[in-house]
N, C-alpha and C positions, 0 to 999 in steps of 0.2 A: 462585592455582589457576586454572584457566581454568573458564570455563564451559562447558557442554555446549550447543550449540543445533542443532535438531531442525527441519527445514524440509523443504519439496518447490518443486522448480523451477516458477516461474509462478504460485504462492499469492501474491498480494499481500499479506496479512495477514503471513506470513513474511517477504515483503520489508522489512515496515515495520522490523522488529525487526534485520535485517539490516544496515539500513541505519543503523540508531542503536549496532549493537556497532562498525560500523566508524569513524564520525564520532566516538564516544567513545571509541574506541583499547580497549574492554576486549577482553580475553585471551579467545578461546574457542575450540573445537574441535567443526567442521562436521560435522554428520552429516544429509546429504541422503538423506532416501528417495525410493524409486519410488515412486509412489501407482499404477502400473498393474500393479505386483506383490505390493500389498496391505502393503507395508512398515509403513503408518502404522496398520494394523488387528490388529498381531502382539500374542501378548500382554505383550512385553516392551514395547512400545512404548503399549497399554493402560495397564498399570501407571501410565505416567508421565501420559497424558490418558486419561482414559476414554469421552472425547468420540471419539477418535480423528483429530483433530486436528492441523495445525502452525500455528502457531509454538508449540516448548517451549523453555523455559529451564529447563536445571537447574545450579545451584549448588551442588555441595557434596550438604547435604541436603535442601536447600528447592529446590521444583519449581514453577516458574510456567507457566500457559501463558493464553491470549487475549491477542492482542498489544498494546493499549494497556495493559493488565496487568503487562506484559513491560516497555515503555517506562518506567513510572512505577516499576518495580523496578530497571532500568539508571541511573535519575537516581539514586536514594540509593546503589547501588553505586558509583557513580563520577559523582560531580555534575558533573565538569567536562568538555567543556563543555555549558553546562546546554541542557536541552531544554524545560522545564518553567517556564523566568522566575527571577528571582531578586527579585522583590517579590510581595507578595501580589495586588496589581493585575493585572502580568505573568502570574501563575500561573491566576489565576483566567481571564483572557482567552485564554489557548492552551488551558484545558480549554473553555471555553465552543465554540470552534472546532472541536478535536476532538470534542465532541460533535454542534456541526454537521454536520460532514462522517458521521460516524458517523450519523446520524437523518436526513439528507435526501439526502447526496450520494453516501453508499458503496451504498447498494442498487441502486438505478437504474443506476449504472457496470457495477456487479457482474453484474446479471441479466441485461443486455444483453450482457455480454460472454460470460456463460455459454452463452446462448441460441446464441452465432453458433456461438462456439468447440467447444461438444460436438455441435454438426451438427443442432440442433433448428429452425434457421431456419424450415424451411418449416410446420411446425406452429405456429410462433410469432409469425409475422408479424405481427398485427395488436396481441398483447402488446408486441412488439418498439418498434412505431411509436408507443405510447403512451408506452413507456419511455424512447424517444430525444427525446421533448418535453421529460419530467423532465430528463434530461441536459443538455439544451441550456440549460433555466433554469437547473440547477446550473452549469455552465459559464458562465453570462452572474453569477450571485454570484462567481462565483471570479475572471472577470476583472475584475469591479468592486471585488475588494479588492485585486487587485495592481496596477492602475492607479493606486492610491493609496496602496500599501507594497510594499516591496520582499519580502515574507515574507508570508505566510497571516496571521499575528499580530504585525504589529509589523514593525520593523527588525532584527529577529535571527533567524536559522532557529530553529524549536522541533518540538518533536513534531507539531503541526498541520500541518506540512510533509511529515516521514515518513509520517502516517497519510495523506494526501490522495496523492501522489504514485503510488505503485504501484497504487490502484486506477483512477487515470486513465491510468495507462500500459497496463494491461490492457485497458482501455474502448479506448484508440485503437489497440492491435492488433485487438481484433477489430473495429472497425469500418472496417480497412484491410484485413480478410482478402477474399480473391475472391468470397466467398459472398455478403459484404454488400454488395457492390459490384453482385453482378449481381442483387439484390434491391431494389436503390437504396438502401442505407441510408449507404452509404461518407459520409464527411464530406472532401474534398479540400482545404477552405481553412480547416484549425484552426487554422493561422498566422496567415492573414489575419483572421478573423474574432476569435481568443482572442490576440492577439498577447502581452499581458503575461502571459498563463498561458503561454504556448509560451517565453516569454523566461525565466520562475521554473523551468519543467521544464529548461533549459539550463545553468541554476546547479545544480540540484541533481544535475546529471551531473557537475559541476566538485568535488564533495565529495571530500574524502580517500578514500579504499577503495570508492568507487563501483562500479569496474569487475569487484571482488570480490562485489557484490551481485546484479549484472544475471544474470536466469534464463539458465543455463547451457543449455539447450532452444534458446533463442531465438535462439540466436547460430548455429543449426546451417543 
């Protein structure tokens, strides 16, 4: 029986799960929610996730939310191809990278993105400038990893790559926004300054089913 996958276009956390579903070839039924119409706050959805957030995965009677928890669930539901390694050392290292991304990289990238894309750039200029410094530090950290390794956690794609990619993509989309350029926040030299990271992103985009996961409203 196919899983049910609930998501919102442009949610980087839902995008993680979407990438994993396609990469692993897990059968699923897609339920795209319209945030502007409050579809993530209906009584029916709140029965699935009382927090009113995506992603949510329903597999029969089992309902899982929180993106990394869903990735862990999918790993046991369909072990191959693996996202969390095949040895104790690989699994530990992958989880280490996932936690580093969650604890140090995710918030700066997302807070900058939300401030710019939500139209709050005027009142949050000082905070954005401080966060951009943190973002650049994290990009340097990522670049150092990918200069010496094909993927974020070694020589095979893993959950760490899928956790990082969407939050980085929404960050790049935000700083490429005309409002960001107007206020001097744009980064035009991303590929030149972080070439290994740019190449890594292109490799993610070659994954089977990637086009099915790309936020639909970004293509408009």
